[in-house]
C-alpha angles and dihedrals in degrees: 000000000000101000113157112258094246092053090047091053090049089053091055090049089051090048091054093049093048093049092048091050093048091051091049095051098037098091093054096039093051097042118115121238134218107228098181136001130181141134090294096058146277129301111200142148128222133191116237131186115259094214115244122012118207112213119198108191134190131228102237096077098011098173103035099044091048093049092049088071103022097057100048089044091057093042088054090056102261134128117233137218117193126208103186129189116281086234092061103024099148094064091078090048090053091052091049092050093046093056090044090055089048089061101258107101117183093022089105121028132185120224113199096195138134120257089247090062095056096090090063088058093049089061094063109105090220090068106092102170138016121207120190129184117188145064127358092239095054091041090059090051092050092050093048094045093050091047090052090055109031145002098241135123121273124199116207127190104181138183124260144192105252125197133195124210123205108204126208093256096045125134092248098199092050092045093052094049095047096042094050090047091048091051100045102033109120087006088292091296097130130110088234099040114141105250102170136023129207111202127190109252093242091060100034101101093040090049092053092049095049094042091054090056091048093049092051088063091064104099117197121210147093106001090215091067120088090221092064114098099170122045131194125283116264102216120066095220097051101087090058090044091054092044092055091051093049093047092047091052093048092050089054094053105272119137120236102212098179141356116007101158144074118256145164134233124268090278092054092252135122140046099264134161118201116249101265135197124189121193130201094023118165127225095245095056118109090238088063102042108027115088120235 
């Protein structure tokens, strides 16, 4: 999906740490509990597998977001079917092959299907749970489609519109570094990317000045090179989407301090958008309220 190599390696490290932690806590988390016991009997609850868990995963963190559902589902005794994003379709196949090589074929299965075909899968009685990670709009559709088919639980991890606030007593250098990183990491294609920043009036001008310097250090280019800090955008329609937001903000009085246009790398390749900072934006502008 275009993620710079260093960020991709960091995702795999995060995947390993998450899996290890889930394995460590599974025995305690899955253990039953006696709620009440007396001469009349025992009241207790136990945790039972639901059957088959359907995992619908996004492209922005294709390994980690999939593992977040896949691993606890297996540890709880379920089989898993994965419908991955069409932009990163081979991730599910890799998981399927890994479990096959581990000696448990058919425990994890890849489904290379279109989103429009998912409702037919929800109808199968073997499916006991559906887990979706992605946009709010698609999440609503998944919930409604499952409800139309079955009465089973649906887990939704949806995107947001995250803000940062720089208080009057903030460490400004630290705030600038972390906020710019939080905004541009993975080319801003994260569910928790920082999309707007509120800065105390006393620090506003200094923040803009320092942030501009920080942003200029984000070199776009071939994501396979270690020098690249900002990779291309995954979705074909996103450069135009971003351009409309920037132009709308500028027309309403915001200042575009850097970036503000689509571009390519030095070889003329890639679907890039220049690192962009807009000042004096208002809360009712599309750039502030519309999700990426």
